VOGULUM-355084 format. One record per residue (C-alpha): residue in three letters; x, z negated, y. Coordinates in steps of 0.25 Angstrom, whole numbers, plus 2048, in hexadecimal, padded with zeros to 3 digits. Last residue first. Layout:
BEGIN
alaXZY
...
This chain:
BEGIN
thr8467D57D1
val83C7D67C5
val82F7CF7C8
pro82C7C47BE
asp8317B97C7
thr82D7AC7C2
met8257A07C7
val81B79F7BC
ser80E7A67BA
asp80479F7B1
glu7F979E7BB
met7FD7AB7C3
asn7F47B57BC
arg7FA7C37BF
met7F47CA7CB
leu8027CD7D2
trp8087D27C5
ser7FD7DA7C0
met7FB7E17CD
val8097E57CE
ala80A7E97C0
trp7FD7F27C2
val8037F87CE
gly8107FC7C6
arg8088017BA
met7FF8097C3
ala80C80F7CA
gln8118137BC
met80481A7B8
arg8038217C5
asp8128267C3
asn80E82B7B5
ala8028337BB
thr80983A7C6
leu80283C7D3
leu80382D7D7
asp81382F7D7
phe8198217D5
trp82481D7DF
arg82F8157D8
ser82D8067D9
arg8327FE7E5
lys8397F17E6
met83A7E87F2
glu8427DB7F3
leu8417D6801
lys84C7CE805
his8507C080A
trp8497B7800
pro8547B77F6
gln8537A87F5
gln8607A07F7
ala85C79B805
ala84E797800
asn84E78C80A
ser85078C819
his84479581C
ser84479D829
gly84479B838
gln83879C841
thr83E7A284D
gln8407B0847
ser8317B1844
lys82C7AE836
gln8257B982E
leu8317BF827
asp8367B1824
glu82A7AD81C
ile82A7BA814
tyr8397B9811
arg8377AA80D
asp82C7AE803
his8357B77FC
val8327C67FA
arg8317CF7EE
leu82C7DD7F1
his8277E77E7
ile8247F57EA
ile81B7FE7E1
cys81B80D7E4
ile8108187E6
his8118277E8
his8098327ED
asn8118337FB
val8138247FD
ser80E8177F7
ser8128097F7
leu80C7FE7EE
leu8117F17F3
tyr8147E47EB
ile8197D77F0
asp81F7CC7E7
asp8217BF7EE
tyr82C7B57EC
glu82D7A67EE
ser8257A37E2
gly81D7977E3
ala81079D7DD
val8137AA7D5
cys80F7B67DE
gly8057BF7D8
val7FB7BE7E4
arg8027B87F0
lys7F57B47F6
tyr7EF7B7804
thr7E07B6803
ile7DB7C380A
gly7CD7C3810
gly7D27C481F
glu7E07C9821
trp7EA7C0828
thr7EF7C4835
pro7E57BE83E
ala7E17C584B
pro7E87BF858
pro7E27B385F
arg7D77B686A
val7D77B4879
thr7CC7BA880
lys7D07BE88E
trp7D17CD88B
leu7C47CD884
glu7BD7C7890
ala7C37D189A
lys7C07DD890
asn7B17D9890
met7AB7D0886
lys79D7D1880
lys7997C6876
ser7947CB869
arg7867C7865
lys7847BC85C
arg7807BF84E
pro78F7C1849
gly7927B284C
glu7957A9858
pro7A47AD859
thr7A07B9862
pro7A47C785F
thr7AB7CF869
glu7A47DB871
glu7AC7E387B
val7A97E6889
ser7AD7F0893
asp7B17EA8A0
gly7A87E18A9
glu7B27D68AC
ala7BB7DE8B4
ala7CA7DB8B3
gly7CF7D48C0
gly7DC7D08BA
leu7D77CA8AD
glu7DC7BC8AF
gly7DA7BC8BE
gly7DF7C48C9
pro7EB7BC8CB
gly7F37B58C0
gly7EE7A98B8
gly7F67AB8AB
trp7E97AB8A3
arg7E67A4896
pro7DC7A488B
lys7E079A87F
thr7DE79E871
ala7E97A886C
trp7F47A4876
trp7F1795874
gln7F4796865
asp7EB78F85B
glu7EB79C852
gly7F27A7859
pro7F57AF84D
lys7EE7A9841
gln7F67A1838
glu7F07A482A
glu7F0799820
lys7F979A814
gly7F6799805
glu7FB7A7803
arg8007AD80F
ala80D7B2808
arg8047BD802
lys8027C3810
gln8117C2813
ala8157C9806
leu80B7D4809
met8117D6817
leu81F7D6810
met81A7E1807
leu8147E9812
gly8217E781B
ala82A7EC80F
glu8227F880D
arg8217FB81C
leu8307F981D
leu832802811
asp82A80D818
met83280B825
ile83F80D81E
glu83981A818
gln83581F825
lys84281C82C
gly84A823822
glu85681B81C
gly85381C80D
leu85882A80B
ser86082E817
asp859833823
glu85C841828
pro850848822
arg84783D827
arg84183281E
phe83582D818
ser82C839816
val81E839810
gln81882D818
asp80982B816
arg80A81C812
cys804813807
phe806804805
val7FE7FB7FB
gly8017EC7FB
val8007E37EE
met7FB7D57ED
pro7F57D17FA
gly7EF7C77F6
glu7E17C27F4
leu7D47C87F8
ile7C77C37FD
gly7BC7CE7FD
arg7B17C47FE
arg7AD7C77EF
ala7BB7C37EB
leu7BA7B67F2
arg7AD7B37EA
val7B37B87DD
asp7BF7AE7DE
met7CA7B47D7
pro7CF7BB7E3
thr7D17CA7E4
arg7E07CE7E4
tyr7E57D77EF
val7EC7E57EF
asn7F07E97FD
cys7ED7F5806
asn7F280080F
his7FD7FB818
pro8057FF825
leu80B7F382B
pro8097EB838
leu8147E283D
val8137D4841
met81E7CD848
gly8207BE847
gln82D7C083E
met8267CB836
lys8177CA832
ile8127D682B
lys8057DD82F
pro7FA7E4827
gln7EF7E8830
met7E27E182C
arg7DA7E181F
ala7E47E9817
his7DE7F280D
glu7DA7EC7FF
leu7DD7EF7F1
arg7D77E57E8
cys7DB7DD7DC
arg7D47D97CF
phe7E07DD7C7
cys7D97EA7C2
phe7D47ED7D0
ala7E37EE7D5
ile7E67F97CB
pro7D98017D0
glu7DD7FF7DE
val7EC8037DD
phe7EA8127DA
gly7DE8147E3
phe7E580D7EF
ile7F18167ED
thr7E88237ED
asp7E081E7F9
glu7ED81B801
arg7F38297FD
tyr7E6830801
arg7E582880E
gly7F282D813
pro7EC83B815
met7F584580F
asn7FD84E819
arg80B84A814
gly80784D806
thr80585C808
asp7F7864808
lys7ED86A7FE
arg7F58667F1
arg7EF8687E4
gly7F58757DF
thr7F58847E1
tyr7FB88A7ED
thr7FB8987F3
glu8068A07F9
glu8098AC801
glu7FF8AC80C
val80089C80C
ala80F89D810
arg81489080D
ser816885817
gly82388081D
gly82D876817
gly824869819
glu81F863826
asp811868825
ser80A86B832
lys80987A831
asn805879822
leu7FA870825
ser7F4879830
gln7F4885826
thr7EE87D81B
asp7DF87F81E
ser7E188D824
arg7E8892817
gln7DD88B80F
lys7D3893816
asp7DB8A0815
ile7DD89E806
gln7CE89C804
ala7CB8A880B
thr7D58B0803
ser7CF8AC7F6
val7D58A37EC
asp7D58A37DC
asp7D28B27D9
glu7DA8B77E5
asn7E78B07E0
ala7EF8AC7EC
gly7FD8B07F0
lys80B8AA7EB
ser80989D7E3
tyr80C88F7E6
lys8098837DC
asp8088757DF
arg80286D7D3
ser80C8617D3
thr80C8617E2
asp8028557E3
trp80484F7F1
tyr7F98547FB
glu7ED8577F2
ser7F384D7E8
met7EF8427F2
leu7E08457F2
ala7E08457E3
leu7E88387E3
asn7DC8337EC
glu7D28367E1
trp7DB8317D6
phe7DD8247DC
lys7CF8227E0
arg7CB8257D1
phe7D681B7CB
his7CC8127C3
ile7C381D7BE
val7CA82A7BB
arg7C58337AF
thr7CD83F7AB
ala7C78497A1
pro7D284D797
his7DB85979A
asn7DC865790
ala7D686E79B
arg7D58677A8
ala7CA85E7AB
pro7BD8637B3
arg7BD8607C2
his7B58547C7
glu7BF8527D3
leu7C38447CE
ser7C58497BF
arg7CD8557C4
phe7D684C7CC
ala7D98437C0
asp7DC84F7B7
glu7E58557C2
asn7ED8487C4
asp7EF8467B5
his7E98387B1
leu7F382D7AF
leu7ED8257BB
glu7E08247B3
arg7E781F7A7
val7ED8147B0
arg7DF80E7B2
thr7D980C7A4
phe7E780979F
phe7E97FD7A9
thr7DC7F77A5
glu7DE7F8796
his7EC7F2797
gly7E87E679F
pro7E27E17AB
leu7E37D27AC
pro7D57CC7AE
gly7D17C67BC
gly7D37B87C0
asn7DA7BA7CD
ser7E87B87C7
leu7E57C27BC
thr7E17BF7AE
glu7E77C07A0
asn7F57BA7A3
pro8037BA79E
pro8017C6795
thr80A7C5789
gln8107D3785
thr8107D7794
pro8097E279A
ser7FB7DB797
ser7F07E078E
asp7F97DE782
val7F97EA778
asn7F17E776B
glu7E67F276F
his7F07FC771
lys7E980A76F
ala7DD804776
pro7E6801782
asp7E8810785
glu7F6812789
leu7FC811797
trp7FC802794
ile80880478A
leu810807797
pro8107F879A
pro8097F37A6
leu8137EC7B0
his80F7DD7B0
asn8197D77A7
asp8247E07AD
pro8227DA7BB
leu8247E57C5
leu82F7ED7CC
asp8397ED7C0
glu82F7F37B6
leu8297FB7C1
ser8368027C3
ile83D8017D0
asn83F80D7D8
asp8448067E5
ala84A7F97E8
leu8487F47F6
asp84F7E87FD
val8497E580B
asn8507DB813
leu8467DB81E
ala8507DD829
glu8577E7820
leu84A7EF81F
his8497F082E
glu8587F3830
leu8567FF826
ser84F806832
pro840808837
gly83E80E845
thr84480A852
arg83780985A
ile82D80784F
ile8377FD849
ser8387F5856
ser8307E9852
phe8367E9844
leu8447E5849
lys8417DC854
val8377D484B
leu8407D483F
asn84C7CE847
ser8507C283E
ala8507C9831
pro84B7C5823
his84B7B782A
ser8567AD828
asp8637AB81F
arg8637BA81A
pro8667BF80C
gln86F7CB80B
lys8697D980D
ala85D7E0806
his85E7EE801
pro8567FA807
arg8518057FF
cys84A810808
ser84581C7FF
pro83781F805
phe83182A7FD
asp8308397FF
leu8288447F8
leu8288527FE
thr81B856804
ala8158627FD
pro81686F806
pro80987280E
pro7FD877805
pro7FD8857FF
val7F188D802
lys7E888D7F5
pro7E88927E7
lys7DE88B7DE
asp7E58847D2
asp7E58767D8
asn7D68767DA
val7D386A7E2
ala7C68627E0
lys7C48597EC
ala7CC84C7ED
ala7C483F7ED
pro7C08397FA
met7CA82F801
thr7CA8207FE
thr7C8814806
leu7CA8077FE
ala7BE8027F6
asp7BB7F47F8
met7B77EE7EA
């Protein structure tokens, strides 16, 4: 198991000890752009995507970019409407399975399969309960357990096993976002805090108060603060959020014999011959059934994407709700990531066409024949660089100067990731649609996004304007991107953590279901 990079555990924090007030809390803000698709088109998703998106840095994002992709987004969708009902854990799974020995181990009354698509056992009630009860702990009790502090009076001792990384990083996040224990008081109690301590804390936070964008800093000479926060949310390092989300998703993925893996190369989306890089964190992949392939680190998928960002504001004061450039760009990134996942999944059973393969411009040296020679009189004795020779690792590297490196003709780097077997995991064979899922995080919240996309849309998106499009499937609603977003689940709230786990569990259960007895039906509510 490859461990993802995590931050050290939070130090013990005495919430009741007065200290200098931190900067004002960061107000919660969420993207609210909700575009609707237009009428069907007869050709590409748009005929000018290259011109439109190549100038987005200069002109800025606008609703025109979303209209070009024909994005249709529904927001605040319940888990019951977003995910297949027969894979969403029932509420009875929140109770100890020992009290319900006769209850089925599957969310449905008649479980369709007992194994996963990669041969692993289907996790049931007991597996779900042992993990979800760790998320239902009170925040303070879990933090005390991690900090090796005694439990509070009349509170049972808390034990965290599966979600330990999650709680460690959530404790770090709470030092920037948790306002539930914020309390300000006039003056300081000399019995609790000394003048030297106040002076030291004042000097430590003085620079933070000056740089804060909130409504001014409090007078440290008159007020003291008790609570968990030491700073404001906008100043939190982005790694804390990423590691918290990874620690939340990883234990659930392990239950289904899947792995959370960082991108092995820069994520890019192909759009009508243009390649655009995308900000991305990691994906969930399925481990293969073949043990030998699994030991070699081969993965299958991708299945689910994970996207975290540091933005805390998505519009200017003069922007209307849903029309801010930052929230439009945020939705474009989410749609782009999900289309990138769809493009990768559509590679199943195909051979990679490497850029420049068998092309003269990538293999044949050339020179126009102008005066001064090919290098224009460049010195042959410039600083050298070492490049490996094809004879093998034991051979010494051949030294090449800059002139020789300039003359060397090489094809571009491959665009497919090594060690990944691209598969449409969870997609019924022969289906024209693919279901893409993305776990999106902002502030201290997470949501689930579902995208339903047609094969023709993916093919036309990658074609250049001169290649034309399909002539069949004219009656299919292929032209739009149907996106559905759940509500934002607060990871600092126990009930929201439970609901978020139910959603992620349902996504994994649906994608990892045994496909042997599956039929070509559409179980996803549309």
